[in-house]
C-alpha positions in Angstrom: 13.7 -61.9 -173.0 14.6 -63.5 -169.7 11.2 -63.9 -168.4 10.4 -65.9 -171.8 13.5 -68.4 -171.3 12.3 -68.7 -167.7 8.6 -69.4 -169.1 9.8 -72.3 -171.7 12.4 -73.8 -169.2 9.8 -74.2 -166.5 7.0 -75.6 -168.5 9.8 -78.1 -170.1 10.7 -79.1 -166.8 7.4 -79.9 -165.3 6.8 -81.8 -168.4 9.7 -83.8 -167.7 8.8 -84.2 -164.2 5.6 -85.5 -165.0 6.8 -88.1 -167.5 9.6 -89.3 -165.2 6.7 -90.1 -162.4 4.3 -91.2 -164.6 6.9 -93.7 -165.5 6.9 -95.4 -162.0 3.2 -96.4 -162.2 2.6 -96.0 -158.6 -1.0 -96.4 -157.9 -0.7 -94.8 -154.3 0.1 -91.5 -156.3 -3.3 -89.1 -157.3 -3.6 -88.1 -160.5 -3.4 -84.8 -159.8 -1.1 -82.7 -159.6 1.7 -85.8 -160.4 0.5 -86.9 -163.5 -1.1 -83.9 -164.8 1.3 -81.5 -166.9 -0.7 -78.4 -166.1 -0.9 -78.8 -162.3 2.3 -79.9 -162.1 3.4 -76.9 -164.3 1.7 -74.4 -161.9 2.8 -75.9 -158.2 6.1 -76.1 -159.7 6.5 -72.6 -160.8 4.2 -70.5 -158.3 6.8 -70.0 -155.6 10.0 -68.9 -157.6 7.6 -66.7 -159.6 5.9 -65.4 -156.8 9.3 -64.8 -155.1 11.1 -63.5 -158.4 8.0 -60.8 -159.8 5.6 -60.5 -156.9 2.2 -61.1 -157.8 2.4 -60.9 -161.1 4.3 -64.1 -160.9 1.0 -65.7 -160.4 0.3 -64.9 -164.2 3.6 -66.5 -165.4 2.7 -69.6 -163.4 -0.5 -69.7 -165.1 1.3 -69.3 -168.5 3.9 -71.7 -167.6 0.9 -74.1 -166.9 -0.5 -73.6 -170.3 2.4 -74.2 -172.2 3.2 -77.2 -170.4 -0.1 -78.4 -171.4 0.7 -77.8 -175.1 4.1 -79.3 -175.0 2.0 -82.3 -173.4 -0.4 -82.5 -176.4 2.1 -82.0 -179.5 5.1 -84.1 -177.9 
């Protein structure tokens, strides 16, 4: 249950960060990872997930990236 809350939390956090960064419309920022929910979700979560869960954290980060993209498409 705790892992599920972490996955949903990181996905929501990455969506909020991308939305916040995109509101500035800075042309010098590259599109990936700063304007892509999937990329930002992966890169925000890869280090904390690998520290907490080891190599299985890579799979959790992939799930977070996909869930962040789903949140982007439906919100």
